[in-house]
C-alpha positions in Angstrom: -51.4 73.6 47.4 -54.9 73.1 46.3 -57.3 70.9 48.1 -60.3 69.6 46.7 -63.3 67.8 48.2 -65.9 65.6 46.2 -69.5 65.2 47.3 -71.5 62.3 45.8 -73.5 59.3 46.3 -72.3 55.9 46.3 -72.4 54.7 42.8 -71.7 58.0 41.3 -68.1 57.6 41.1 -66.8 60.4 43.5 -63.5 58.2 44.3 -62.7 57.8 40.6 -63.2 61.3 40.0 -60.8 62.4 42.8 -58.5 59.8 41.3 -58.9 61.1 37.6 -58.1 64.6 38.6 -55.2 63.8 40.4 -53.8 61.7 37.2 -54.3 64.6 35.1 -52.4 67.0 37.4 -49.6 64.6 37.5 -49.7 64.8 33.7 -49.0 68.6 33.9 -46.2 68.1 36.2 -48.0 68.4 39.6 -47.6 66.2 42.7 -51.0 64.9 43.5 -53.0 62.7 46.0 -56.5 61.1 45.9 -58.3 59.3 48.7 -62.0 58.4 49.7 -63.6 58.7 53.0 -66.8 56.3 53.6 -67.8 53.6 55.8 -70.3 51.0 55.2 -72.5 53.3 53.1 -74.7 51.7 50.4 -75.4 52.7 47.0 -76.8 56.1 46.9 -75.8 57.2 50.2 -73.7 60.5 50.6 -69.9 59.7 50.3 -66.7 62.1 50.3 -63.7 62.1 48.3 -60.8 64.3 48.3 -57.8 65.3 46.2 -54.7 67.4 46.8 -52.5 69.1 44.0 -49.3 70.9 44.6 -46.0 71.9 42.9 -44.0 70.1 45.8 -44.1 66.9 47.7 -47.4 66.3 49.6 -47.1 65.3 53.1 -50.5 65.9 54.4 -52.4 62.6 54.5 -55.7 63.6 56.4 -58.9 64.4 55.1 -59.9 67.9 53.4 -61.1 70.0 55.9 -60.7 73.4 54.2 -61.0 72.9 50.6 -60.3 75.4 47.8 -62.7 73.6 45.8 -65.8 71.7 46.4 -67.3 69.5 43.4 -70.7 68.1 44.0 -71.9 65.3 41.8 -75.7 65.0 42.9 -78.1 67.9 42.3 -80.1 67.2 45.5 -76.9 67.1 47.9 -76.7 70.9 48.6 -80.4 70.9 49.7 -79.3 68.0 52.4 -75.6 68.7 53.2 -73.8 72.0 53.5 -71.2 71.4 51.0 -69.6 74.8 51.7 -68.5 73.5 55.0 -64.9 74.6 55.6 -64.5 76.2 52.0 -61.8 78.9 52.2 -62.4 82.5 51.5 -62.5 82.8 47.7 -63.0 79.3 47.0 -65.3 77.8 44.4 -68.1 75.4 44.2 -68.8 73.3 41.0 -72.0 71.8 41.1 -73.9 69.5 38.9 -77.1 71.5 38.7 -79.5 72.6 35.8 -79.8 76.0 37.4 -77.4 79.0 36.7 -75.0 79.8 39.4 -77.3 82.9 40.7 -80.1 80.7 40.8 -78.3 78.3 43.2 -78.8 79.0 47.0 -76.0 77.6 49.6 -75.1 78.8 53.1 -73.2 81.8 51.8 -72.5 83.7 48.6 -69.5 82.5 46.9 -67.8 81.7 43.3 -70.0 79.0 41.7 -69.9 76.9 38.4 -72.9 74.8 37.4 -73.4 72.4 34.7 -76.3 69.8 34.1 -74.0 67.0 34.4 -76.8 64.5 34.7 -78.1 65.4 31.2 -74.5 65.3 29.8 -74.1 61.8 31.1 -77.3 60.5 30.0 -76.7 62.1 26.5 -72.9 60.4 26.5 -73.2 57.5 28.5 -76.5 56.5 28.5 -76.7 56.4 32.3 -76.5 59.1 35.2 -73.0 58.6 36.5 -71.7 62.2 36.7 -68.4 61.8 37.7 -66.6 62.3 34.4 -68.8 65.1 33.3 -68.1 67.2 36.5 -64.4 66.9 36.0 -64.9 68.9 32.8 -66.7 71.4 34.8 -64.0 71.7 37.2 -61.4 72.4 34.2 -63.6 75.1 32.8 -64.4 76.7 36.1 -61.2 76.8 37.7 -58.7 76.8 34.9 -56.3 74.8 37.1 -55.9 72.0 34.6 -56.4 71.8 30.6 -59.3 69.9 29.4 -57.0 67.8 27.4 -55.3 66.6 30.9 -58.5 65.8 32.4 -59.5 63.7 29.3 -56.4 61.8 29.4 -56.4 61.5 33.2 -60.0 59.9 32.8 -58.8 57.4 30.3 -55.6 56.5 32.7 -58.1 55.6 35.6 -61.1 54.4 33.8 -59.5 52.4 30.9 -57.9 49.5 33.0 -61.1 49.1 35.0 -64.2 49.6 32.6 -62.5 49.1 29.1 -60.8 51.8 26.8 -64.2 52.2 25.0 -66.2 53.1 27.9 -63.3 55.5 29.2 -63.1 57.1 25.9 -66.9 57.7 26.1 -66.6 59.3 29.5 -63.7 61.6 28.5 -66.2 63.0 25.8 -68.5 63.4 28.4 -66.1 65.7 30.3 -65.4 67.4 26.9 -69.3 68.0 26.6 -69.5 69.3 30.1 -66.6 71.6 29.6 -68.5 73.5 26.9 -71.8 73.8 28.8 -70.5 75.0 32.1 -71.5 78.4 33.2 -69.6 80.5 36.1 -71.2 83.2 38.5 -71.9 83.7 41.9 -74.5 82.0 44.1 -76.8 83.4 46.9 -76.3 82.6 50.4 -78.7 82.1 53.2 -79.5 78.6 53.1 -79.6 77.1 56.8 -78.4 73.6 57.5 -79.5 71.5 60.6 -76.4 70.5 62.5 -76.0 66.5 62.4 -76.1 64.9 65.8 -74.5 61.6 66.6 -75.5 58.9 69.2 -73.5 56.0 70.5 -75.1 53.6 73.1 -73.4 53.4 76.7 -72.7 49.9 78.1 -76.3 49.7 79.8 -77.9 50.1 76.3 -76.2 47.4 74.6 -78.4 44.2 74.4 -76.8 40.9 74.5 -75.6 40.4 70.8 -74.7 43.9 70.4 -78.0 44.5 68.3 -79.4 47.8 69.0 -83.2 47.8 69.6 -85.4 50.4 67.9 -84.8 53.5 70.1 -85.6 57.0 70.1 -82.4 59.1 70.9 -81.5 63.1 70.8 -80.0 62.0 67.3 -83.3 60.6 66.1 -84.5 57.2 65.6 -82.0 54.3 65.6 -81.8 50.5 65.6 -84.4 48.2 64.0 -87.1 50.3 61.8 -85.0 53.5 61.8 -84.6 53.1 58.0 -88.4 54.9 57.8 -86.5 58.2 58.9 -83.9 57.9 55.8 -86.1 59.4 52.8 -84.2 57.9 49.7 -86.3 59.2 47.4 -83.8 62.1 47.0 -81.3 59.6 45.5 -83.5 59.3 42.3 -82.9 60.6 38.8 -86.0 59.3 37.3 -89.4 58.8 38.7 -92.3 56.4 37.9 -95.5 57.8 36.4 -98.6 55.5 36.2 -101.2 55.8 33.6 -104.5 55.1 35.3 -106.3 54.4 32.1 -103.7 51.2 31.5 -103.3 50.3 35.1 -105.0 46.8 35.5 -104.1 46.8 39.3 -102.1 43.5 39.0 -99.8 44.6 41.6 -97.2 42.9 40.0 -95.0 46.3 40.6 -95.8 46.0 44.3 -94.5 42.7 44.6 -91.3 43.5 42.7 -90.4 46.7 44.2 -86.9 46.6 46.3 -88.1 49.3 48.4 -91.7 48.8 49.3 -92.4 52.2 47.6 -95.6 51.2 46.0 -98.8 52.1 47.3 -101.7 49.3 46.6 -104.8 51.1 45.7 -108.2 49.8 45.3 -108.3 50.7 41.5 -104.8 51.9 40.8 -101.5 51.7 42.3 -99.4 54.8 43.3 -95.9 55.4 44.6 -94.4 56.7 47.8 -91.9 59.2 46.6 -90.2 59.5 50.2 -88.8 56.1 49.5 -88.8 55.5 45.6 -85.2 55.4 44.3 -86.3 55.5 40.8 -84.7 52.1 39.9 -87.2 51.4 37.1 -88.1 48.0 38.1 -91.7 48.5 38.6 -91.9 49.8 34.7 -89.9 46.8 33.7 -92.4 44.3 35.3 -95.7 46.0 34.4 -97.2 43.6 32.0 -99.5 46.5 30.1 -96.8 49.4 30.0 -98.7 51.6 32.4 -95.8 52.8 34.2 -93.2 55.4 32.4 -90.0 56.5 34.1 -89.6 60.2 33.4 -86.6 62.5 34.6 
């Protein structure tokens, strides 16, 4: 049995990628299973999805702890999350990355495939949603499934949900990524800080069950704890301001949903720890002083 774990962010389509992979495997005569793992995560927060592929019936229903393959949809996640956690000996990482495999650093050296799935998605779909492109990389890197089966699996899952025209464009994204995928070996040595959990005891739960701002061993929790969540790592595009054009009207500050615009005395700036690259600031700027760039 082959076990696959998908790492992505909310909104990138990791769940549909797992389902499409299972549909492709089913077309080649395998038994297949796909399911997600997430809670109340908002768009952009890290999420997981899983798939199992086997020649016989699959009875395991737990999440995948020791995958044969890890598939990473977001190029920044390997810097924040140990995507190799539990990866079996001889396993492979398939990454959305503009780097060559030997330029990638993970926790340990392992077989690695890379493709710039974000660029493929922007060229093919017009948006940085990488789930279909990364499946093309999976087909090329593993040889487990034919690219034609993957394309059809995408159409099977995407078609009823987003329409056949968009499904076919996603299948083309997979085919394009298939051609651009490079395989090799990544370097090891990246260290990751173990995540800590905190749950309040009965004495720490206030009336109404709303936890106040509290410093814990796991970091800041409760009201105001969002300041420690640097959401700037979510973005694909970053705003750049032309100081010659900016009239400091501060329309961008007013409309920014993340309070990531800094009001200067003569020209605005951006707090890139929190800017998600949504582009609202560029859209509302009356003098086109803001440009969104990769």
